[in-house]
N, C-alpha and C positions, 0 to 999 in steps of 0.2 A: 540437454536443453540449451539452446543458444539464446541468451538473454539480449543479444545485440540486435536481433531482428524484432521489428514492431510486432507486438502480440498482446493478447489478453489471457491472463492465467488466473486460476483460482488459488487462493492462499488463506492461511490462518493468521490472524492478528496476534502478534506477540506483545506489542506495546504501541501506544499512541499518546503523543504529548503535544499540546498546543504551544506554538512559538509565535511571538509578535516581533517583527523586524521593521522598524521605522514606520509603525502604524499598519503594516500589512500582516495578516494572519496566515500562518502555515501550520501544518501538522507534521511532526517527525513520526513516521509510521515504520515499525519493524514487522516484516512479514516473513512467514515460512511457507515456501511454495511446496507443492505436493511431490516434486521431483526428488527421488532418493539421492542423498549425497550432496545436495545443494545447500550451501550455507544460508542462514537468514539474511534478508536484505533490508537495510534501513534507507529510507528516502524522505526528503522534505517535499511535501505535496501542498499545493495551494489550497486554502480553505474552500475555495469555490469548486474544487475537484475531489473533496473528501468529506464524508459525513463527520460532524463534529463530536459525536458521542460513541465512537468505536470502542468496543470492550475487548479485553484480552480473551482469546479463544474464539472470537467471532469469525465467521467465514465471509470472505469478500472476493470480489473480482478486481484484479489489478491490471491496468493498462501500462505496458512497458514500452519505452522507446529508447534504443541504444543502452539497454540495461538499467535505465532509471525509471522508477515508478512515477507516472505522470497523472494518474487518476485512480481513485479507489472508490468502489461502490459496493454496497451491501448486497449479498446474494439473498434471494427470496428464501424465507424459512420453509422448511419441509413440513 
């Protein structure tokens, strides 16, 4: 999988932590993608582009641009 191409991938949340920088809120989110052999990815995502209450083990859809997660959204529950 080439993470440099713009794409949307399903992943599992390993960790999510709120971060405030100069009054702006972000989330540091660590995701494990379903691709075998791919290391987990940690990205800082704007609070406007990420659910505030992500839990470890939750399934999400992640938008990547140039290998950086720019948006995280919850997948519908089965």
